[in-house]
C-alpha positions in Angstrom: -184.8 -136.0 139.4 -186.4 -138.5 136.8 -183.4 -138.4 134.6 -181.1 -139.1 137.7 -183.4 -142.1 138.8 -183.2 -143.5 135.2 -179.3 -143.9 135.5 -179.7 -145.4 138.9 -182.2 -147.8 137.8 -180.3 -148.6 134.6 -177.6 -150.3 136.9 -180.1 -152.1 139.1 -178.8 -155.5 139.8 -181.9 -157.4 138.8 -185.4 -156.9 137.8 -188.3 -159.1 139.1 -191.3 -159.9 136.7 -192.9 -163.6 137.4 -194.3 -165.0 134.4 -197.6 -165.8 136.2 -198.1 -162.3 137.7 -199.8 -161.9 141.0 -200.4 -165.7 141.0 -196.5 -166.1 141.8 -197.4 -164.4 145.3 -200.8 -165.9 145.8 -199.4 -169.5 145.5 -197.0 -168.7 148.1 -199.7 -167.5 150.5 -199.7 -163.8 150.0 -202.8 -162.0 149.2 -202.9 -158.3 147.6 -205.5 -156.2 149.1 -204.8 -153.7 146.2 -202.6 -153.5 143.2 -201.9 -150.2 141.4 -200.6 -150.0 137.9 -197.3 -148.2 138.2 -197.6 -145.8 135.2 -200.8 -144.3 136.1 -199.6 -143.9 139.9 -196.6 -142.2 138.7 -198.7 -139.7 136.9 -200.9 -139.1 139.7 -198.1 -138.3 141.9 -196.7 -135.7 139.3 -193.6 -138.0 138.7 -194.6 -138.0 134.9 -196.1 -134.8 133.7 -196.4 -134.9 129.9 -199.5 -134.8 127.8 -198.6 -138.2 126.3 -197.9 -139.6 129.9 -201.3 -138.5 130.9 -203.0 -139.9 127.8 -201.2 -143.2 128.3 -202.2 -143.5 132.0 -205.8 -142.9 131.1 -205.9 -145.7 128.9 -206.3 -149.4 129.7 -203.8 -151.0 131.8 -202.5 -154.7 131.9 -204.1 -157.1 134.2 -201.7 -158.1 136.9 -203.2 -161.6 137.1 -202.4 -162.2 133.5 -199.2 -160.3 132.5 -198.2 -159.9 128.8 -195.4 -162.1 127.2 -192.1 -160.4 127.2 -191.1 -158.9 123.8 -189.9 -161.5 121.4 -191.5 -164.4 123.2 -193.7 -166.7 121.3 -197.4 -166.5 121.9 
């Protein structure tokens, strides 16, 4: 199933990742009650079930309020 989804997502028309993270939505009046990182949620739901996935999901997760710069971007 994961392999099939990977193929579907590869052809997704666009990806949305605002540079200012959650602040993008807060500035427009939205308020998030809870934000869950995608990777640990996938592990918890059994979507990713490898030792490496469990190790990475247990580690520190990015802060949704201050997302990391895209690869190759000047810092």
